[in-house]
C-alpha positions as CSV (number, residue, x, y, z in Angstrom):
1,X,-51.5,53.8,188.4
2,X,-52.9,50.7,190.2
3,X,-56.2,51.2,191.9
4,X,-56.6,49.0,194.9
5,X,-59.4,48.7,197.5
6,X,-59.9,47.1,200.9
7,X,-62.2,44.2,201.1
8,X,-65.0,43.0,203.4
9,X,-63.9,39.4,203.4
10,X,-66.0,36.3,203.8
11,X,-64.3,34.0,206.3
12,X,-65.2,30.9,208.2
13,X,-67.2,31.5,211.4
14,X,-65.3,32.0,214.6
15,X,-66.0,28.5,215.9
16,X,-64.4,27.0,212.8
17,X,-61.4,29.3,212.8
18,X,-59.8,27.2,215.5
19,X,-59.4,24.4,213.0
20,X,-58.6,26.6,210.0
21,X,-55.8,24.2,209.0
22,X,-58.4,21.6,208.1
23,X,-60.3,24.1,205.9
24,X,-57.5,25.5,203.7
25,X,-56.4,24.0,200.4
26,X,-53.7,24.4,197.7
27,X,-54.3,26.5,194.6
28,X,-56.3,24.8,191.9
29,X,-53.3,24.5,189.5
30,X,-50.9,22.9,192.0
31,X,-53.2,20.6,194.0
32,X,-52.5,16.9,193.2
33,X,-55.2,14.4,192.5
34,X,-54.4,12.6,195.8
35,X,-54.6,15.8,197.8
36,X,-57.9,16.7,196.2
37,X,-59.5,13.4,197.2
38,X,-58.4,13.8,200.8
39,X,-59.6,17.4,201.0
40,X,-63.0,16.7,199.3
41,X,-63.8,14.4,202.3
42,X,-64.3,17.4,204.4
43,X,-67.7,18.9,203.3
44,X,-66.7,22.4,204.2
45,X,-63.1,22.5,203.0
46,X,-62.4,25.5,200.7
47,X,-61.5,23.2,197.8
48,X,-65.3,22.8,197.2
49,X,-65.3,26.5,196.1
50,X,-61.9,26.8,194.5
51,X,-61.8,23.5,192.6
52,X,-65.4,22.2,192.5
53,X,-66.2,18.9,190.9
54,X,-69.2,17.3,189.2
55,X,-70.7,17.5,185.8
56,X,-71.3,21.3,186.2
57,X,-68.6,22.3,188.7
58,X,-69.3,26.0,188.7
59,X,-73.0,25.4,189.4
60,X,-72.0,23.0,192.2
61,X,-69.8,25.6,193.8
62,X,-72.5,28.3,193.5
63,X,-75.0,26.1,195.3
64,X,-72.5,25.2,198.0
65,X,-71.6,28.9,198.5
66,X,-75.3,29.8,199.1
67,X,-75.6,27.0,201.5
68,X,-72.5,28.1,203.5
69,X,-73.8,31.6,203.6
70,X,-77.3,30.5,204.7
71,X,-76.0,28.2,207.5
72,X,-73.4,30.7,208.7
73,X,-70.5,28.5,207.8
74,X,-68.9,31.6,206.3
75,X,-69.7,35.1,207.4
76,X,-68.7,38.5,206.1
77,X,-66.4,40.7,208.2
78,X,-68.3,43.8,209.3
79,X,-65.5,46.2,208.4
80,X,-63.4,46.6,205.3
81,X,-59.7,45.9,205.7
82,X,-56.3,45.2,204.1
83,X,-55.4,41.6,205.0
84,X,-51.7,41.2,205.8
85,X,-50.4,37.7,204.8
86,X,-46.9,36.5,205.8
87,X,-45.4,33.2,204.8
88,X,-42.4,31.8,206.8
89,X,-40.5,29.1,205.0
90,X,-37.1,27.3,204.4
91,X,-35.6,26.0,201.2
92,X,-33.9,22.6,200.9
93,X,-30.3,22.6,202.0
94,X,-30.6,26.1,203.5
95,X,-31.2,26.7,207.3
96,X,-32.3,30.3,206.8
97,X,-35.9,31.0,207.5
98,X,-37.4,33.3,204.9
99,X,-40.5,35.5,205.4
100,X,-42.4,36.7,202.4
101,X,-44.5,39.7,203.4
102,X,-47.5,40.9,201.5
103,X,-51.1,42.0,201.8
104,X,-54.4,41.0,200.2
105,X,-56.8,43.5,198.6
106,X,-59.0,44.1,195.6
107,X,-57.4,45.5,192.5
108,X,-59.0,46.8,189.3
109,X,-58.9,44.2,186.6
110,X,-56.9,46.2,184.1
111,X,-56.7,45.1,180.5
112,X,-53.1,44.2,179.4
113,X,-52.9,47.1,176.9
114,X,-53.5,49.7,179.7
115,X,-50.0,49.1,180.9
116,X,-50.9,49.1,184.6
117,X,-50.9,45.4,185.3
118,X,-48.2,43.5,183.4
119,X,-48.0,39.8,182.7
120,X,-45.0,37.7,181.9
121,X,-46.4,34.3,180.9
122,X,-48.7,32.8,178.3
123,X,-51.9,31.2,179.5
124,X,-53.7,27.9,178.4
125,X,-57.1,28.8,177.1
126,X,-59.1,25.9,178.6
127,X,-58.0,26.9,182.1
128,X,-59.1,30.5,181.6
129,X,-62.6,29.4,180.5
130,X,-63.0,27.3,183.6
131,X,-62.2,30.3,185.8
132,X,-64.6,32.6,184.0
133,X,-67.5,30.2,184.5
134,X,-66.7,29.8,188.2
135,X,-66.6,33.6,188.7
136,X,-69.8,34.1,186.7
137,X,-71.8,31.5,188.8
138,X,-70.4,32.4,192.3
139,X,-69.5,36.1,192.1
140,X,-66.8,35.2,194.5
141,X,-63.0,35.2,194.3
142,X,-61.9,32.1,196.1
143,X,-58.1,32.5,195.9
144,X,-55.9,35.6,195.5
145,X,-53.5,35.9,192.5
146,X,-50.0,37.1,193.3
147,X,-48.9,40.5,192.1
148,X,-45.7,42.4,192.5
149,X,-45.1,46.1,193.1
150,X,-41.8,47.9,193.5
151,X,-41.0,50.0,196.5
152,X,-37.3,50.2,197.4
153,X,-38.2,52.3,200.5
154,X,-40.4,49.6,202.0
155,X,-42.9,52.2,203.2
156,X,-45.8,49.7,203.8
157,X,-43.8,47.0,205.6
158,X,-43.8,48.8,209.0
159,X,-47.6,48.8,209.0
160,X,-47.7,45.1,208.0
161,X,-45.1,44.2,210.7
162,X,-47.2,45.9,213.3
163,X,-50.4,44.2,212.2
164,X,-48.9,40.7,212.0
165,X,-48.3,40.9,215.8
166,X,-52.1,40.3,216.2
167,X,-52.9,37.5,213.8
168,X,-56.3,36.1,212.9
169,X,-54.8,32.8,211.9
170,X,-51.5,31.0,212.3
171,X,-51.2,27.6,210.6
172,X,-48.8,25.3,208.7
173,X,-49.8,24.4,205.2
174,X,-49.2,21.4,202.8
175,X,-45.8,22.8,201.8
176,X,-44.6,22.9,205.4
177,X,-44.9,26.8,205.3
178,X,-46.1,28.7,208.3
179,X,-48.9,31.0,207.1
180,X,-50.0,34.0,209.2
181,X,-53.0,36.3,208.4
182,X,-53.8,39.6,210.1
183,X,-56.0,42.6,209.2
184,X,-55.6,46.4,209.1
185,X,-58.9,48.3,209.7
186,X,-57.4,51.8,210.4
187,X,-58.8,54.1,207.8
188,X,-55.7,56.3,207.6
189,X,-53.4,53.4,207.2
190,X,-55.7,51.9,204.5
191,X,-55.7,55.2,202.6
192,X,-51.8,55.1,202.7
193,X,-51.8,51.7,201.1
194,X,-54.1,53.0,198.4
195,X,-52.0,56.1,197.8
196,X,-48.7,54.1,197.5
197,X,-50.1,51.8,194.9
198,X,-51.6,54.7,192.9
199,X,-48.1,55.4,191.6
200,X,-47.1,51.8,190.9
201,X,-47.4,49.3,188.1
202,X,-48.1,45.8,189.2
203,X,-46.4,42.7,187.7
204,X,-48.5,39.5,187.7
205,X,-46.4,36.9,189.4
206,X,-48.8,34.0,189.7
207,X,-52.4,33.3,188.8
208,X,-52.4,34.4,185.1
209,X,-55.4,32.1,184.4
210,X,-57.4,33.4,187.4
211,X,-56.6,37.1,186.6
212,X,-57.5,36.6,182.9
213,X,-60.7,35.0,184.0
214,X,-61.6,38.2,186.0
215,X,-60.5,40.3,183.0
216,X,-62.8,38.4,180.5
217,X,-65.7,38.5,183.0
218,X,-65.3,42.2,183.4
219,X,-65.4,42.7,179.6
220,X,-68.5,40.6,179.4
221,X,-70.3,42.6,182.1
222,X,-69.2,45.9,180.6
223,X,-70.6,44.9,177.2
224,X,-74.0,44.1,178.9
225,X,-74.1,47.3,181.0
226,X,-74.9,50.5,179.0
227,X,-74.4,52.5,182.2
228,X,-71.0,51.1,183.1
229,X,-69.0,53.5,185.2
230,X,-65.9,51.5,186.1
231,X,-66.8,51.5,189.8
232,X,-68.9,48.4,189.7
233,X,-67.9,45.3,191.7
234,X,-67.2,43.3,188.6
235,X,-64.3,45.6,187.8
236,X,-62.2,44.2,190.6
237,X,-60.1,41.1,191.4
238,X,-58.6,39.6,194.5
239,X,-54.8,39.9,194.7
240,X,-52.0,39.3,197.1
241,X,-49.3,41.9,196.6
242,X,-45.6,41.7,197.6
243,X,-42.6,43.9,197.1
244,X,-40.2,43.0,194.3
245,X,-37.3,44.5,196.3
246,X,-37.6,42.0,199.2
247,X,-34.9,39.4,199.5
248,X,-37.5,36.8,200.6
249,X,-39.2,36.7,197.2
250,X,-38.1,33.4,195.8
251,X,-38.6,32.0,192.3
252,X,-37.9,28.2,191.7
253,X,-37.4,26.5,188.4
254,X,-40.1,24.6,186.5
255,X,-38.7,21.7,184.5
256,X,-40.2,20.1,181.4
257,X,-41.1,16.4,181.1
258,X,-42.1,14.8,177.8
259,X,-43.9,11.5,177.6
260,X,-42.6,10.5,174.2
261,X,-40.8,11.6,171.1
262,X,-40.8,10.2,167.5
263,X,-37.0,9.8,167.5
264,X,-34.6,7.2,168.7
265,X,-32.3,8.4,171.5
266,X,-29.4,8.5,169.0
267,X,-31.3,10.6,166.5
268,X,-32.4,13.0,169.2
269,X,-28.9,13.5,170.6
270,X,-27.5,13.9,167.1
271,X,-30.0,16.6,166.3
272,X,-29.2,18.3,169.6
273,X,-25.5,18.5,168.8
274,X,-26.3,20.9,165.9
275,X,-27.1,23.5,168.5
276,X,-25.7,22.3,171.9
277,X,-22.5,20.9,173.3
278,X,-23.8,17.6,174.7
279,X,-21.8,16.2,177.6
280,X,-22.7,12.8,179.2
281,X,-22.9,12.7,183.0
282,X,-22.7,9.8,185.3
283,X,-25.2,10.8,188.0
284,X,-28.7,12.0,187.0
285,X,-29.2,13.5,190.5
286,X,-26.4,16.0,189.8
287,X,-28.0,17.5,186.7
288,X,-29.5,20.4,188.6
289,X,-26.1,21.2,190.1
290,X,-24.0,21.1,187.0
291,X,-26.0,23.9,185.3
292,X,-26.3,26.3,188.2
293,X,-25.2,29.8,187.2
294,X,-24.6,28.9,183.6
295,X,-26.6,30.7,180.8
296,X,-28.4,28.5,178.3
297,X,-27.4,25.3,180.1
298,X,-29.8,22.4,180.8
299,X,-29.9,19.0,182.2
300,X,-31.3,16.2,180.0
301,X,-32.4,12.9,181.4
302,X,-33.2,10.6,178.5
303,X,-34.2,7.0,178.8
304,X,-32.1,6.6,181.9
305,X,-29.0,8.4,180.7
306,X,-27.9,11.9,181.9
307,X,-26.5,14.7,179.8
308,X,-25.5,18.4,180.2
309,X,-26.6,20.6,177.3
310,X,-25.0,24.0,176.7
311,X,-26.1,26.1,173.8
312,X,-23.4,27.0,171.3
313,X,-23.3,30.8,171.5
314,X,-22.9,31.2,167.8
315,X,-26.3,29.8,167.1
316,X,-28.3,32.0,169.5
317,X,-29.0,34.5,166.8
318,X,-31.0,31.9,164.9
319,X,-34.0,32.5,167.3
320,X,-36.5,34.2,164.9
321,X,-39.5,34.4,167.1
322,X,-41.0,37.9,167.1
323,X,-40.1,38.7,170.7
324,X,-37.7,41.3,172.2
325,X,-34.1,40.5,173.0
326,X,-35.1,40.3,176.7
327,X,-37.2,37.2,175.9
328,X,-34.7,35.7,173.5
329,X,-32.0,35.8,176.2
330,X,-34.0,33.6,178.6
331,X,-33.0,30.0,179.2
332,X,-36.6,28.8,178.6
333,X,-36.8,30.6,175.3
334,X,-33.6,28.9,174.2
335,X,-35.0,25.5,175.3
336,X,-38.4,26.0,173.7
337,X,-36.9,27.3,170.4
338,X,-34.0,24.9,169.9
339,X,-35.2,21.7,171.6
340,X,-38.9,21.8,171.0
341,X,-39.2,23.7,167.7
342,X,-35.9,23.0,165.9
343,X,-35.1,19.5,167.1
344,X,-38.5,18.0,167.8
345,X,-40.5,20.1,165.2
346,X,-43.1,21.3,167.7
347,X,-44.1,24.9,166.7
348,X,-44.3,27.7,169.2
349,X,-48.1,27.8,169.3
350,X,-48.4,24.0,169.5
351,X,-46.2,24.0,172.5
352,X,-48.7,25.9,174.6
353,X,-51.1,22.8,174.9
354,X,-48.9,20.0,173.6
355,X,-50.1,16.5,174.7
356,X,-47.6,14.7,176.8
357,X,-45.7,17.8,177.8
358,X,-45.9,18.5,181.6
359,X,-44.3,21.0,183.9
360,X,-42.7,19.6,187.0
361,X,-41.3,21.7,189.8
362,X,-39.7,18.8,191.8
363,X,-36.3,17.8,190.3
364,X,-36.4,14.3,191.9
365,X,-39.9,13.7,190.5
366,X,-38.5,14.4,186.9
367,X,-35.9,11.7,187.3
368,X,-38.4,9.3,188.8
369,X,-40.9,9.7,186.0
370,X,-38.2,8.8,183.4
371,X,-37.0,5.9,185.5
372,X,-40.5,4.5,185.9
373,X,-41.2,4.7,182.2
374,X,-43.9,7.3,182.6
375,X,-41.8,9.7,180.5
376,X,-39.1,9.5,177.9
377,X,-37.2,12.5,178.9
378,X,-36.9,15.4,181.3
379,X,-35.3,18.8,180.7
380,X,-33.9,20.4,183.8
381,X,-33.5,24.2,183.9
382,X,-32.3,27.0,186.2
383,X,-34.8,29.4,187.8
384,X,-35.7,32.7,186.3
385,X,-34.4,35.8,188.3
386,X,-36.6,38.6,189.5
387,X,-34.6,41.0,187.3
388,X,-35.4,38.9,184.3
389,X,-39.1,38.9,185.1
390,X,-39.0,42.7,185.4
391,X,-37.2,43.2,182.1
392,X,-39.6,41.0,180.3
393,X,-42.7,42.6,181.8
394,X,-41.4,46.1,181.1
395,X,-40.6,45.2,177.5
396,X,-44.3,44.3,176.9
397,X,-43.5,40.8,176.0
398,X,-44.3,37.5,177.7
399,X,-42.2,34.4,178.5
400,X,-43.0,30.8,177.5
401,X,-45.8,29.3,179.6
402,X,-44.9,28.0,183.1
403,X,-41.6,30.0,183.2
404,X,-41.8,30.9,186.9
405,X,-42.7,29.2,190.1
406,X,-42.9,31.8,192.9
407,X,-42.5,30.0,196.2
408,X,-44.3,29.5,198.4
409,X,-47.7,29.3,196.9
410,X,-50.5,31.1,198.6
411,X,-53.2,29.0,200.1
412,X,-57.0,29.1,199.7
413,X,-59.5,29.2,202.6
414,X,-58.3,32.1,204.8
415,X,-60.7,34.4,203.1
416,X,-63.0,34.9,200.1
417,X,-64.0,38.2,198.4
418,X,-67.3,38.9,196.8
419,X,-68.0,40.9,193.7
420,X,-71.8,41.2,194.5
421,X,-72.7,44.8,194.6
422,X,-74.3,44.6,198.1
423,X,-71.2,42.8,199.5
424,X,-68.5,45.0,197.9
425,X,-66.6,48.1,199.2
426,X,-66.6,50.7,196.4
427,X,-63.9,53.3,195.8
428,X,-66.4,55.9,197.1
429,X,-66.7,54.3,200.5
430,X,-63.3,52.5,200.9
431,X,-61.8,54.9,203.5
432,X,-64.9,56.6,205.0
């Protein structure tokens, strides 16, 4: 089903690769303002391409890209390859070292209705438009989105394990994760990767806005090209692919923080009691622990007071959003329907871009924002499981926005991939 291709990556020149750690950057949707400012101080850090600034950021990035090419700051690899990317990491409170194994390639930017690439989250329109503009001006993918394929036999891992023994880069990133990049040039092995993915659907794990930007750009170019064949460079997108069956694929929870509500604490709690069992808790820092393993359970930190919320099972059937049962059963659907829509009166569509609603991955940061007065309340949730992601994707539905946080995040700067025709490996020449 999924057509993938090797890439002739653009990478920092050899002299700079010795200090690659100073040139990488976080993804545009997770980098903090403080991180950005520090990274911008380096005039050749990858952030200048992935998160450009200025009045016309996409134009700024395009000009810088041309300068980097002209000066040899980045050069294109002479041979096409599949780039193997391993991330070694630990989780808080766990001594085990995980290793998420994957590879970076081009993939055709399939429309959602083709049923080849499946999404699981909503997107925020303004963020998609920014990505389209950047791709239009630079013709360069600056960071790979994260896709998932399913292979219980792990047939590609042995090739990746062999390749990773001869890395191009080994570095530690801003998350404390050890990132290792290698490349496969062997034509027969590359062809095997292409053949394995031909029979697979791909689930989009992370990077919905970047992928949708590529998709909309492809539609625009198709409309302008009466001789469109489907093999043009603009049909493709840069993706990092990992196996859903691997035990090292981790999904962390994304909590909700709300700056303000038009209710007193007493009114808010009273409305919640119509749908939830509300139990006061002494210690806010235990809210993430008291809900572990419990369906439709949440932590609430409201104006300095902690509560456990547990949905009354008999009200679950009230969810009347036009979504499949797989989506109705999700914790986050329960939260967004009962807390945001029924209690706070914020409709489903309005929630997608609601002012004052933020998505915070760090549990301690949620508590701190409420304690500091920056927020009125925080809603703490459990993580979504890989099986739930699969069920939702295969149902054809999508989850509420910011439902999943696949950890660790990939980083920018190891490589860039061009969709200029003279810099692109087509399907006709991919394995010659």
